[in-house]
C-alpha positions as CSV (number, residue, x, y, z in Angstrom):
1,X,-87.6,38.2,9.1
2,X,-85.8,40.4,6.8
3,X,-83.6,38.9,4.1
4,X,-81.0,41.6,4.7
5,X,-80.8,40.9,8.4
6,X,-80.4,37.2,7.7
7,X,-77.7,37.8,5.1
8,X,-75.9,40.1,7.5
9,X,-76.2,37.6,10.3
10,X,-74.9,34.8,8.1
11,X,-72.0,37.0,6.9
12,X,-71.1,37.8,10.6
13,X,-71.4,34.1,11.4
14,X,-69.2,33.2,8.4
15,X,-66.6,35.8,9.4
16,X,-66.6,34.4,12.9
17,X,-66.2,30.8,11.5
18,X,-63.4,31.9,9.3
19,X,-61.7,33.7,12.2
20,X,-62.1,30.7,14.5
21,X,-60.7,28.3,11.8
22,X,-57.8,30.7,11.1
23,X,-57.1,31.0,14.8
24,X,-57.5,27.4,16.1
25,X,-57.6,25.1,13.1
26,X,-55.6,26.6,10.3
27,X,-52.4,27.2,12.3
28,X,-51.9,23.5,13.4
29,X,-52.8,22.2,10.0
30,X,-50.3,24.5,8.4
31,X,-47.7,23.6,11.0
32,X,-48.3,19.9,10.3
33,X,-48.1,20.5,6.5
34,X,-44.8,22.5,6.9
35,X,-43.4,19.7,9.1
36,X,-44.5,17.0,6.5
37,X,-43.0,19.1,3.7
38,X,-39.7,19.4,5.7
39,X,-39.7,15.6,6.3
40,X,-40.2,14.9,2.6
41,X,-37.4,17.4,1.7
42,X,-35.1,15.8,4.2
43,X,-36.0,12.3,3.0
44,X,-35.2,13.3,-0.6
45,X,-31.9,14.9,0.4
46,X,-31.0,11.8,2.4
47,X,-31.9,9.7,-0.6
48,X,-29.7,11.8,-2.8
49,X,-26.8,11.6,-0.3
50,X,-27.3,7.8,-0.1
51,X,-27.2,7.6,-3.9
52,X,-24.0,9.6,-4.0
53,X,-22.5,7.5,-1.2
54,X,-23.5,4.4,-3.1
55,X,-21.7,5.6,-6.2
56,X,-18.7,6.5,-4.2
57,X,-18.7,3.1,-2.5
58,X,-19.0,1.4,-5.9
59,X,-16.0,3.4,-7.2
60,X,-14.0,2.6,-4.1
61,X,-14.9,-1.1,-4.3
62,X,-13.9,-1.1,-8.0
63,X,-10.6,0.6,-7.1
64,X,-10.0,-1.9,-4.3
65,X,-10.8,-4.8,-6.6
66,X,-8.5,-3.5,-9.3
67,X,-5.7,-3.1,-6.7
68,X,-6.3,-6.6,-5.4
69,X,-6.1,-8.0,-8.9
70,X,-2.9,-6.1,-9.5
71,X,-1.4,-7.4,-6.2
72,X,-2.6,-11.0,-7.1
73,X,-0.9,-10.7,-10.6
74,X,2.2,-9.3,-9.0
75,X,2.3,-12.1,-6.4
76,X,1.7,-14.7,-9.1
77,X,4.5,-13.2,-11.2
78,X,6.8,-13.2,-8.2
79,X,5.9,-16.8,-7.5
80,X,6.6,-17.8,-11.0
81,X,9.9,-16.0,-11.0
82,X,10.8,-17.6,-7.7
83,X,9.8,-21.0,-9.0
84,X,12.0,-20.5,-12.1
85,X,14.9,-19.4,-9.8
86,X,14.4,-22.5,-7.7
87,X,14.3,-24.7,-10.8
88,X,17.5,-23.0,-12.1
89,X,19.2,-23.4,-8.8
90,X,18.2,-27.1,-8.6
91,X,19.5,-27.6,-12.2
92,X,22.8,-25.9,-11.2
93,X,23.0,-27.9,-8.0
94,X,22.2,-31.1,-10.0
95,X,24.9,-30.3,-12.5
96,X,27.5,-29.6,-9.8
97,X,26.5,-32.9,-8.1
98,X,26.6,-34.7,-11.4
99,X,30.1,-33.3,-12.1
100,X,31.2,-34.3,-8.6
101,X,29.9,-37.8,-9.1
102,X,31.5,-38.0,-12.6
103,X,34.9,-36.8,-11.2
104,X,34.6,-39.2,-8.3
105,X,33.8,-42.1,-10.7
106,X,36.7,-41.1,-13.0
107,X,39.1,-41.0,-10.0
108,X,37.8,-44.4,-8.9
109,X,38.2,-45.7,-12.5
110,X,41.8,-44.3,-12.5
111,X,42.5,-46.1,-9.2
112,X,41.1,-49.3,-10.5
113,X,43.2,-49.0,-13.7
114,X,46.2,-48.3,-11.6
115,X,45.5,-51.3,-9.4
116,X,45.0,-53.5,-12.5
117,X,48.2,-52.3,-14.1
118,X,50.1,-52.9,-10.8
119,X,48.5,-56.4,-10.6
120,X,49.3,-57.0,-14.2
121,X,52.9,-55.8,-13.8
122,X,53.4,-58.2,-10.8
123,X,51.9,-61.1,-12.8
124,X,54.0,-60.2,-15.9
125,X,57.1,-60.1,-13.8
126,X,56.3,-63.4,-12.2
127,X,55.6,-64.9,-15.7
128,X,58.9,-63.3,-16.9
129,X,60.8,-64.8,-14.0
130,X,59.2,-68.2,-14.7
131,X,60.0,-67.9,-18.4
132,X,63.6,-66.7,-17.7
133,X,64.2,-69.5,-15.3
134,X,63.0,-72.1,-17.8
135,X,65.1,-70.5,-20.5
136,X,68.2,-70.4,-18.3
137,X,67.5,-73.7,-16.8
138,X,67.9,-72.6,-13.3
139,X,66.0,-70.7,-10.8
140,X,66.3,-67.0,-10.5
141,X,66.3,-65.6,-7.0
142,X,63.7,-62.8,-7.0
143,X,65.2,-61.3,-3.9
144,X,68.7,-61.2,-5.3
145,X,67.6,-59.6,-8.6
146,X,65.0,-57.2,-7.0
147,X,66.5,-54.1,-8.7
148,X,66.4,-55.7,-12.1
149,X,62.8,-56.8,-11.5
150,X,61.7,-53.3,-10.3
151,X,63.3,-51.8,-13.5
152,X,61.5,-54.4,-15.6
153,X,58.1,-53.7,-13.8
154,X,58.5,-49.9,-14.3
155,X,59.2,-50.4,-18.0
156,X,56.0,-52.4,-18.4
């Protein structure tokens, strides 16, 4: 066989092999590679979006946490303010109640003093009548001298 014919036959066979590979093998491999490249690009884009979403969610959660802390501090401040208002109202009510009790006690004391004075006046008038009757040596009629006795009691 001739080397040139062999070389020509091998070249033709190689060209047919290349054409066959390009027609039936190369196209599906390139399609699979393009699909895989698209999947990787989509995955990277999704990962980037997820990273941005994560940062956004972290910012939102920090804002929500800050707002919650502000609300808690506001609620605590309002509670403390309300507690001090209740304490002040209780103090005021206790003062009013104490003043009322003191005024009631003073009125009761005044009544007791008045009763004691009245009792003392009647006892002094009885002692005075007894003393006057002994001095005069006769008995004084309390009913007859009632005006005089009332005058004497009012002076005491």
